[in-house]
C-alpha positions as CSV (number, residue, x, y, z in Angstrom):
1,M,7.9,-8.1,-9.1
2,K,6.1,-5.2,-11.6
3,I,9.0,-2.0,-11.6
4,N,7.3,1.0,-11.6
5,L,8.5,4.4,-13.0
6,P,9.7,7.2,-13.0
7,V,10.5,7.6,-9.5
8,N,11.9,10.6,-7.9
9,N,13.1,11.6,-4.1
10,A,10.0,14.5,-4.3
11,E,7.2,13.8,-1.1
12,Q,3.3,13.7,-2.0
13,T,1.6,14.8,1.4
14,I,-1.2,14.1,2.4
15,N,-3.9,16.0,3.4
16,D,-4.7,15.2,7.5
17,N,-8.2,14.7,7.2
18,S,-7.8,12.9,3.9
19,I,-9.1,8.9,3.9
20,L,-8.0,7.0,0.4
21,I,-10.5,4.2,-0.3
22,S,-10.6,1.8,-3.3
23,E,-11.6,-1.5,-4.2
24,A,-10.2,-4.3,-5.7
25,N,-11.9,-7.8,-6.8
26,P,-10.4,-11.0,-5.9
27,K,-7.5,-10.6,-8.8
28,G,-6.3,-6.8,-7.3
29,I,-8.1,-5.3,-10.1
30,I,-9.6,-1.8,-9.1
31,T,-12.8,-1.6,-9.2
32,S,-13.5,1.9,-7.7
33,V,-11.7,4.5,-5.9
34,N,-12.8,7.7,-3.6
35,E,-11.1,12.0,-4.9
36,H,-8.6,11.2,-2.3
37,F,-6.9,8.5,-3.8
38,I,-7.7,10.2,-7.4
39,S,-6.3,13.5,-6.3
40,V,-3.1,12.2,-3.6
41,S,-2.1,9.3,-7.1
42,G,-2.1,12.0,-9.5
43,Y,-4.5,9.4,-12.1
44,S,-7.1,10.3,-13.4
45,E,-10.4,7.5,-11.7
46,E,-10.3,6.2,-16.0
47,A,-6.7,5.4,-15.4
48,L,-7.5,3.5,-12.2
49,L,-10.6,1.6,-13.1
50,G,-9.4,-2.0,-14.3
51,K,-5.8,-1.6,-13.6
52,N,-4.0,-4.2,-11.2
53,H,-3.6,-2.2,-7.7
54,N,-0.1,-2.3,-8.1
55,I,-0.1,0.5,-10.2
56,V,1.5,2.7,-7.8
57,R,3.3,0.5,-6.6
58,H,6.8,2.2,-5.3
59,P,9.6,-0.2,-5.9
60,D,10.8,1.0,-2.8
61,M,8.5,-1.7,-1.0
62,P,9.9,-5.7,-0.9
63,V,8.1,-7.7,-2.0
64,E,7.4,-9.4,1.2
65,A,5.5,-7.2,2.4
66,F,2.8,-7.8,-0.4
67,A,3.4,-11.3,-0.1
68,D,2.8,-10.7,3.9
69,L,-0.6,-8.9,3.0
70,W,-2.1,-11.4,0.2
71,T,-1.4,-14.3,2.2
72,T,-3.3,-12.8,5.0
73,L,-6.0,-11.3,2.8
74,K,-6.7,-14.8,0.9
75,A,-6.9,-16.4,4.6
76,G,-10.1,-14.0,5.2
77,K,-9.0,-11.3,7.4
78,P,-7.8,-7.7,7.2
79,W,-4.1,-6.2,7.3
80,M,-2.8,-3.4,8.1
81,G,0.5,-2.1,7.6
82,I,2.4,1.3,6.2
83,I,2.7,1.8,2.5
84,K,5.0,3.8,0.8
85,N,3.1,4.2,-2.5
86,R,3.9,5.7,-6.0
87,C,2.4,8.6,-7.7
88,K,2.0,9.0,-11.2
89,N,4.2,11.8,-11.5
90,G,7.1,9.8,-9.5
91,N,6.8,11.2,-6.2
92,Y,6.0,9.3,-3.6
93,Y,3.5,9.3,-0.8
94,W,2.8,6.9,2.6
95,V,0.0,5.0,3.7
96,D,-1.0,3.8,7.0
97,A,-3.2,0.8,5.6
98,Y,-5.9,-1.0,6.3
99,V,-7.3,-3.9,3.6
100,A,-9.8,-6.0,4.4
101,P,-11.3,-8.7,2.3
102,I,-15.2,-8.6,1.2
103,Q,-17.4,-11.5,1.8
104,S,-20.5,-12.9,0.5
105,N,-21.5,-16.3,0.9
106,G,-18.0,-17.8,2.3
107,K,-16.6,-16.6,-0.7
108,I,-13.9,-13.5,-0.8
109,I,-15.6,-11.3,-3.8
110,A,-13.0,-7.8,-3.2
111,Y,-10.4,-6.2,-1.0
112,Q,-11.5,-2.4,0.3
113,S,-8.5,-0.7,1.2
114,V,-8.7,2.4,3.2
115,R,-5.0,4.3,4.0
116,V,-4.9,7.6,5.8
117,K,-1.5,10.0,6.4
118,P,0.7,7.8,8.5
119,R,2.4,9.2,11.8
120,K,6.1,10.2,11.4
121,V,7.5,7.6,13.7
122,C,5.2,4.4,12.1
123,V,7.2,5.9,8.6
124,D,10.4,5.8,9.6
125,R,10.2,2.3,11.4
126,A,8.7,1.2,8.3
127,N,10.9,2.2,5.9
128,H,13.8,1.1,7.8
129,I,12.7,-2.6,8.0
130,Y,11.8,-2.0,4.3
131,Q,15.7,-0.9,3.3
132,T,16.6,-4.4,5.4
133,L,14.6,-6.3,3.9
134,K,15.7,-4.9,0.5
135,K,18.9,-5.4,1.0
136,S,17.5,-9.4,2.0
137,K,19.3,-8.7,5.6
138,K,17.5,-10.5,8.6
139,I,15.3,-8.3,10.8
140,Y,14.5,-9.1,14.4
141,F,11.1,-7.5,16.5
142,Y,12.0,-7.1,20.1
143,D,9.9,-5.7,22.5
144,N,11.9,-2.8,22.8
145,G,12.5,-2.2,18.8
146,I,14.4,-3.9,15.6
147,R,17.4,-4.6,15.1
148,N,18.9,-6.3,11.8
């Protein structure tokens, strides 16, 4: 897994009305970004276009989360989840992401990601799960919560 540095403990806040949008080709290479994504990530459009989307991957994210994302997308299905991303300056930001494959003639030609500010309860839950996974512990899901 690619380890992006630097990282620090400063959170980059996302406005309630911000929508971060990007598209990537089937190999995960960014082909378009919107101004909100540029602003929050701290990268210029030129620095993002043509780069793999993992340029914003935060090292706190477990490989299992992205394995699930890619397995789902390659099966032609959309994926939703909470993701911790890294800004260019090392700050982090949380997003509630919806990623969907774009198909033409039955073939995946691109992926579009639409991200918004997540609710704090969702971030807290995801952060707990991700920390547990990074420590290689098993997680059990119950109707009333998560236990490890």
